[in-house]
LUMFI-195579 format. One line per field, with one value per residue (C-alpha): residue in one letter; x, y, z. Coordinates in nm, 2 decimals, padded with zeros to 4 digits. Example, Ala and Ser with C-alpha at 12.3 -4.5 7.8 and 13.67 -1.06 7.14 Angstrom:
% LUMFI-195579
resn	c(a / s)
c1	c(01.23 / 01.37)
c2	c(-00.45 / -00.11)
c3	c(00.78 / 00.71)
This chain:
% LUMFI-195579
resn	c(m / k / k / q / l / f / i / g / a / a / a / l / v / a / m / a / m / t / g / c / q / k / t / g / t / i / e / g / v / v / l / d / p / f / t / g / k / a / v / e / m / p / t / v / w / m / d / s / t / i / f / g / t / q / n / p / k / y / p / y / k / a / d / l / q / q / g / k / f / k / f / e / k / v / p / v / g / e / y / l / i / k / a / r / r / s / k / y / i / l / g / q / q / k / i / t / t / d / e / k / n / p / n / l / s / v / t / l / y / e / y / s / d / q / i / k / p / g / l / y / k / s / g / t / t / e / g / p / e / k / i / d / n / q / w / v / v / y / s / t / s / c / s / e / s / v / a / g / y / r / l / t / m / p / i / a / t / d / a / a / k / v / p / g / k / k / d / k / k / k / k / k / a / d / k / g / a / k / v / s / n / l / p / a / p / l / a / v / d / a / a / l / n / v / f / y / v / n / a / s / s / v / t / s / p / l / v / v / t / s / f / p / a / v / e / g / k / v / a / d / h / a / d / c / q / g / f / g / a / d / e / k / t / g / l / f / v / d / k / a / k / g / t / t / l / n / v / e / y / k / a / e / n / l / f / q / v / t / g / n / l / p / k / g / k / q / i / i / q / l / s / q / d / g / k / t / l / q / t / y / y / f / l / v / k)
c1	c(13.72 / 13.71 / 13.40 / 13.54 / 13.88 / 13.66 / 13.47 / 13.80 / 13.90 / 13.56 / 13.61 / 13.95 / 13.88 / 13.56 / 13.84 / 14.04 / 13.75 / 13.62 / 13.99 / 14.02 / 13.88 / 13.70 / 13.82 / 13.71 / 13.78 / 13.69 / 13.70 / 13.56 / 13.57 / 13.71 / 13.52 / 13.46 / 13.11 / 13.10 / 13.14 / 13.08 / 13.39 / 13.67 / 13.97 / 14.26 / 14.56 / 14.41 / 14.61 / 14.40 / 14.45 / 14.25 / 14.38 / 14.63 / 14.67 / 14.89 / 14.65 / 14.70 / 14.81 / 15.13 / 15.23 / 15.51 / 15.39 / 15.01 / 14.89 / 14.61 / 14.80 / 14.71 / 14.30 / 14.42 / 14.39 / 14.05 / 14.01 / 13.92 / 14.08 / 14.10 / 14.21 / 14.22 / 14.23 / 14.09 / 13.96 / 13.60 / 13.58 / 13.53 / 13.77 / 13.81 / 13.96 / 14.05 / 14.11 / 14.41 / 14.54 / 14.78 / 14.53 / 14.25 / 14.04 / 14.02 / 13.78 / 13.69 / 13.42 / 13.37 / 13.31 / 13.25 / 13.23 / 13.09 / 13.05 / 12.75 / 12.90 / 13.31 / 13.32 / 13.19 / 13.17 / 13.32 / 13.27 / 13.46 / 13.51 / 13.73 / 13.77 / 13.98 / 14.13 / 14.09 / 13.70 / 13.58 / 13.30 / 12.98 / 12.67 / 12.72 / 12.52 / 12.54 / 12.51 / 12.76 / 12.97 / 13.20 / 13.31 / 13.18 / 12.88 / 12.87 / 12.54 / 12.63 / 12.50 / 12.44 / 12.20 / 12.44 / 12.47 / 12.18 / 12.17 / 12.12 / 12.22 / 11.92 / 11.96 / 11.57 / 11.41 / 11.68 / 11.69 / 11.64 / 11.70 / 11.70 / 11.44 / 11.70 / 12.04 / 12.21 / 12.45 / 12.75 / 12.78 / 13.08 / 13.06 / 13.06 / 13.33 / 13.57 / 13.77 / 13.76 / 13.40 / 13.18 / 13.07 / 12.72 / 12.79 / 12.75 / 12.49 / 12.28 / 12.46 / 12.37 / 12.03 / 11.93 / 12.14 / 12.02 / 11.91 / 11.96 / 11.67 / 11.68 / 11.78 / 11.52 / 11.55 / 11.67 / 11.47 / 11.49 / 11.30 / 11.09 / 11.35 / 11.70 / 12.01 / 12.32 / 12.64 / 12.78 / 13.12 / 13.20 / 13.44 / 13.62 / 13.60 / 13.39 / 13.28 / 12.91 / 12.64 / 12.55 / 12.13 / 11.98 / 11.63 / 11.41 / 11.12 / 10.92 / 10.97 / 10.77 / 10.75 / 10.70 / 10.81 / 11.12 / 10.96 / 10.85 / 11.17 / 11.43 / 11.66 / 11.76 / 12.06 / 12.17 / 11.87 / 11.93 / 11.73 / 11.43 / 11.39 / 11.06 / 10.99 / 11.17 / 11.24 / 11.19 / 11.12 / 10.79 / 11.02 / 10.71 / 10.68 / 11.05 / 11.13 / 11.46 / 11.66 / 11.84 / 12.27 / 12.49 / 12.83 / 13.10 / 13.47 / 13.64 / 13.44 / 13.16 / 12.77 / 12.50 / 12.17 / 11.88 / 11.50 / 11.19 / 11.11 / 10.73 / 10.64 / 10.70 / 10.93 / 11.26 / 11.50 / 11.73 / 11.94 / 12.24 / 12.34 / 12.59 / 12.57 / 12.22 / 12.43 / 12.39 / 12.68 / 12.50 / 12.15 / 12.02 / 11.68 / 11.50 / 11.20 / 11.09 / 10.83)
c2	c(06.07 / 05.87 / 06.07 / 06.41 / 06.27 / 06.13 / 06.44 / 06.66 / 06.45 / 06.47 / 06.88 / 06.88 / 06.62 / 06.94 / 07.19 / 07.02 / 06.93 / 07.33 / 07.41 / 07.21 / 07.44 / 07.22 / 07.28 / 07.26 / 07.30 / 07.64 / 07.61 / 07.77 / 07.92 / 08.18 / 08.41 / 08.71 / 08.85 / 08.96 / 08.63 / 08.38 / 08.22 / 08.09 / 08.33 / 08.11 / 08.06 / 08.35 / 08.41 / 08.37 / 08.42 / 08.46 / 08.78 / 08.74 / 08.38 / 08.09 / 08.00 / 08.16 / 07.97 / 08.13 / 07.93 / 07.73 / 07.38 / 07.49 / 07.11 / 07.22 / 07.41 / 07.27 / 07.28 / 07.74 / 07.67 / 07.62 / 07.86 / 07.63 / 07.67 / 07.52 / 07.57 / 07.24 / 07.28 / 07.63 / 07.68 / 07.82 / 08.20 / 08.50 / 08.56 / 08.80 / 08.59 / 08.76 / 08.72 / 08.89 / 08.88 / 09.06 / 09.33 / 09.23 / 09.41 / 09.30 / 09.09 / 08.99 / 08.88 / 08.80 / 08.41 / 08.29 / 07.98 / 07.80 / 07.40 / 07.36 / 07.43 / 07.41 / 07.41 / 07.63 / 07.68 / 08.04 / 08.19 / 08.51 / 08.78 / 08.98 / 09.19 / 09.29 / 09.63 / 09.77 / 09.81 / 10.20 / 10.28 / 10.29 / 09.98 / 09.74 / 09.41 / 09.11 / 08.75 / 08.86 / 08.50 / 08.72 / 09.02 / 09.31 / 09.49 / 09.87 / 10.06 / 10.38 / 10.69 / 10.90 / 11.15 / 11.20 / 11.61 / 11.62 / 11.59 / 11.84 / 11.87 / 11.90 / 11.94 / 11.82 / 11.74 / 11.37 / 11.41 / 11.56 / 11.61 / 11.86 / 11.80 / 11.97 / 12.04 / 12.33 / 12.24 / 12.47 / 12.54 / 12.54 / 12.91 / 12.97 / 12.75 / 12.95 / 13.24 / 13.58 / 13.56 / 13.86 / 13.89 / 13.87 / 13.46 / 13.40 / 13.60 / 13.37 / 13.07 / 13.20 / 13.31 / 12.96 / 12.76 / 12.34 / 12.16 / 11.80 / 11.61 / 11.38 / 11.04 / 10.78 / 10.56 / 10.23 / 09.95 / 09.71 / 09.43 / 09.43 / 09.25 / 09.38 / 09.22 / 09.47 / 09.58 / 09.89 / 09.97 / 10.24 / 10.55 / 10.50 / 10.29 / 10.42 / 10.26 / 10.46 / 10.21 / 10.22 / 10.34 / 10.27 / 10.38 / 10.38 / 10.68 / 10.75 / 11.00 / 11.28 / 11.61 / 11.87 / 12.28 / 12.37 / 12.67 / 12.42 / 12.30 / 12.60 / 12.34 / 12.22 / 12.39 / 12.32 / 12.45 / 12.72 / 13.05 / 12.97 / 12.66 / 12.62 / 12.22 / 11.93 / 11.54 / 11.49 / 11.26 / 11.17 / 11.13 / 10.99 / 10.68 / 10.58 / 10.19 / 10.08 / 09.79 / 09.53 / 09.62 / 09.36 / 09.39 / 09.12 / 09.29 / 09.60 / 09.89 / 09.64 / 09.63 / 09.37 / 09.54 / 09.37 / 09.42 / 09.47 / 09.77 / 09.95 / 09.96 / 10.29 / 10.55 / 10.56 / 10.70 / 10.49 / 10.71 / 10.54 / 10.74 / 10.78 / 10.91 / 11.12 / 11.24 / 11.13 / 10.93 / 10.91 / 10.87 / 10.61 / 10.68 / 10.40 / 10.25 / 09.93 / 09.68)
c3	c(13.06 / 12.77 / 12.69 / 12.75 / 12.52 / 12.24 / 12.26 / 12.23 / 11.90 / 11.76 / 11.77 / 11.64 / 11.31 / 11.24 / 11.24 / 11.02 / 10.77 / 10.83 / 10.66 / 10.40 / 10.15 / 09.84 / 09.52 / 09.12 / 08.76 / 08.59 / 08.19 / 07.94 / 07.57 / 07.42 / 07.13 / 06.92 / 07.01 / 06.65 / 06.49 / 06.72 / 06.65 / 06.83 / 06.90 / 06.86 / 07.08 / 07.38 / 07.71 / 07.93 / 08.36 / 08.68 / 08.84 / 09.20 / 09.15 / 09.00 / 08.76 / 08.39 / 08.09 / 08.04 / 08.31 / 08.16 / 08.31 / 08.20 / 08.06 / 07.81 / 07.56 / 07.27 / 07.32 / 07.29 / 06.94 / 06.97 / 07.24 / 07.53 / 07.83 / 08.18 / 08.53 / 08.79 / 09.16 / 09.25 / 09.55 / 09.56 / 09.61 / 09.39 / 09.08 / 08.78 / 08.54 / 08.13 / 07.81 / 07.57 / 07.28 / 07.08 / 06.91 / 07.07 / 07.32 / 07.64 / 07.79 / 08.16 / 08.35 / 08.73 / 08.85 / 09.19 / 09.30 / 09.66 / 09.80 / 09.61 / 09.30 / 09.27 / 08.88 / 08.69 / 08.25 / 08.15 / 07.77 / 07.77 / 07.48 / 07.30 / 06.95 / 06.76 / 06.81 / 06.51 / 06.57 / 06.57 / 06.78 / 06.71 / 06.64 / 06.47 / 06.34 / 06.52 / 06.39 / 06.09 / 06.06 / 05.84 / 06.04 / 06.22 / 05.99 / 06.15 / 06.09 / 05.95 / 06.08 / 05.86 / 06.07 / 06.31 / 06.09 / 06.13 / 06.52 / 06.78 / 07.14 / 07.42 / 07.73 / 07.84 / 07.49 / 07.46 / 07.10 / 06.85 / 06.49 / 06.17 / 05.88 / 05.65 / 05.54 / 05.39 / 05.20 / 05.05 / 04.71 / 04.51 / 04.49 / 04.84 / 04.90 / 04.70 / 04.93 / 04.79 / 04.59 / 04.64 / 04.31 / 04.11 / 04.15 / 04.49 / 04.56 / 04.31 / 04.46 / 04.78 / 04.66 / 04.50 / 04.80 / 04.84 / 05.10 / 05.20 / 05.33 / 05.69 / 05.56 / 05.60 / 05.89 / 05.87 / 05.90 / 06.13 / 06.30 / 06.62 / 06.82 / 06.85 / 06.84 / 06.78 / 06.96 / 07.06 / 07.05 / 07.34 / 07.24 / 07.55 / 07.88 / 08.18 / 08.48 / 08.53 / 08.29 / 07.96 / 07.92 / 07.62 / 07.50 / 07.24 / 07.18 / 06.96 / 06.71 / 06.62 / 06.44 / 06.62 / 06.63 / 06.71 / 06.94 / 07.21 / 07.21 / 07.30 / 07.52 / 07.19 / 06.97 / 06.61 / 06.43 / 06.16 / 06.27 / 05.96 / 06.10 / 06.25 / 06.29 / 06.36 / 06.45 / 06.85 / 07.03 / 07.28 / 07.65 / 07.76 / 07.55 / 07.59 / 07.62 / 07.86 / 07.60 / 07.78 / 07.76 / 07.87 / 07.90 / 07.65 / 07.67 / 07.71 / 07.60 / 07.43 / 07.46 / 07.36 / 07.34 / 07.31 / 07.34 / 07.17 / 07.02 / 06.92 / 06.56 / 06.39 / 06.34 / 06.68 / 06.78 / 06.94 / 07.28 / 07.41 / 07.69 / 08.03 / 08.31 / 08.15 / 07.87 / 07.52 / 07.35 / 07.03 / 06.85 / 06.60 / 06.38 / 06.28 / 06.13 / 06.36 / 06.04)
């Protein structure tokens, strides 16, 4: 009888221990990804929980001046932690803790909502430095060849811009029409490290690929639209030699792109769901 009582008591103790969930500390910092500097006074919270810096009883409000936050006695599990500040884009990250690792250090990123879509340099402590895509006006739309560029682009003359001008002056201007050449590629190091701000929020992943840029016949790329009727050559990608680059989510609509590029002229393609979002023309040192 005593043995049975002992076994029953041990079972109750085991059940009690199982029902007691372990807790830990979630702490971290909120940074501006472009400068690496702390975002002062962010609001940080964990979705569907009581943990948030906006709580009147939050004990570490002074640390928010340095972008730091800390939540204690957080039950182990899976969470979505977010950071927000006025005039900044939302930063968020999924986190997981367990019995063996109940504590976690987190870095969240958020950036100014005034930053426009495009490609930006990394490691610029003074602020975002955009990579001007001066080749975009030369780009063509291709369904199979991935990307293409016109080598030249006609420049409208003053006479052509004046409405109703159909005299000899216009004919003379048309005959001597000027063209601009495709700008030289931007010289970059082989170790690429840039940020890309997407134009809109999407759920599908961003894919970034670098292809060798080769000059070829327009006639061999019938799937590319946008070339003039008299153009015989253009700049295209060598689709068989693509290099896939690493893409890491940083904050809403913001991705960090890294990887090693092959030397020579390269066309960088950013795409989602098989559709090209943007292309850039680089010369890899």
